[in-house]
C-alpha positions in Angstrom: 77.9 23.6 3.2 75.5 23.5 0.2 76.4 20.0 -0.9 74.0 17.0 -0.7 73.8 15.3 2.7 75.6 12.0 3.0 73.5 8.9 3.4 74.9 6.0 5.2 73.5 2.5 5.3 73.7 0.5 8.5 74.4 -3.0 7.3 75.0 -4.5 10.7 71.3 -4.4 11.8 69.1 -7.4 11.0 65.6 -7.1 9.8 62.7 -7.6 12.2 61.6 -11.2 12.4 57.9 -10.4 12.3 58.4 -8.7 8.9 60.3 -11.7 7.5 57.8 -14.2 8.8 54.9 -12.6 7.2 56.6 -12.6 3.8 57.8 -16.1 4.1 54.4 -17.5 4.9 53.2 -16.8 1.4 54.2 -19.6 -1.0 54.6 -19.3 -4.7 51.2 -20.9 -5.3 49.5 -18.4 -3.1 51.1 -15.5 -5.0 50.2 -17.1 -8.3 46.6 -17.6 -7.3 46.4 -14.0 -6.1 47.8 -12.7 -9.4 45.5 -14.9 -11.3 42.5 -13.5 -9.5 43.8 -10.0 -10.0 44.2 -10.3 -13.8 40.9 -12.1 -14.2 39.3 -9.0 -12.6 41.4 -6.7 -14.8 40.2 -8.3 -18.0 36.6 -7.9 -16.9 37.2 -4.1 -16.6 39.4 -3.8 -19.6 38.3 -6.5 -22.1 40.0 -5.0 -25.1 43.5 -5.3 -23.7 45.3 -8.2 -25.4 48.3 -7.9 -23.0 46.0 -8.5 -20.0 44.4 -11.5 -21.7 47.8 -13.0 -22.5 49.1 -12.6 -18.9 45.8 -14.0 -17.5 46.1 -17.1 -19.7 49.8 -17.6 -18.9 49.1 -17.3 -15.1 46.5 -20.0 -15.2 47.8 -23.3 -13.8 44.9 -25.5 -15.0 45.2 -26.2 -18.7 41.4 -26.6 -19.1 40.8 -23.2 -17.4 43.5 -21.6 -19.5 41.8 -22.9 -22.7 38.4 -21.4 -21.5 40.0 -18.0 -20.8 41.8 -18.1 -24.1 38.6 -18.8 -26.0 36.9 -15.9 -24.2 39.8 -13.7 -25.1 39.4 -14.6 -28.8 35.7 -13.8 -28.6 36.3 -10.4 -27.1 39.2 -9.5 -29.3 38.7 -11.4 -32.6 41.1 -9.2 -34.7 44.1 -9.9 -32.4 46.8 -11.8 -34.2 48.7 -12.5 -30.9 45.9 -14.5 -29.4 
């Protein structure tokens, strides 16, 4: 009577196709570009975060742009050994 209610999962139903279609339309490059923009905005707001700078540089697909971002990171956090 006072025990926890039992939860059952219905594994026979299939997910809605509209939900799956919206997820499948995004490709890896779209997600990577979105994350890259997100972290670029994040380092503008929190420029002292070495972890954010490292992720931003690692997400960049163009080596020339990654080098520019890395040089900016070194300018902002000159005492960081990790950069």
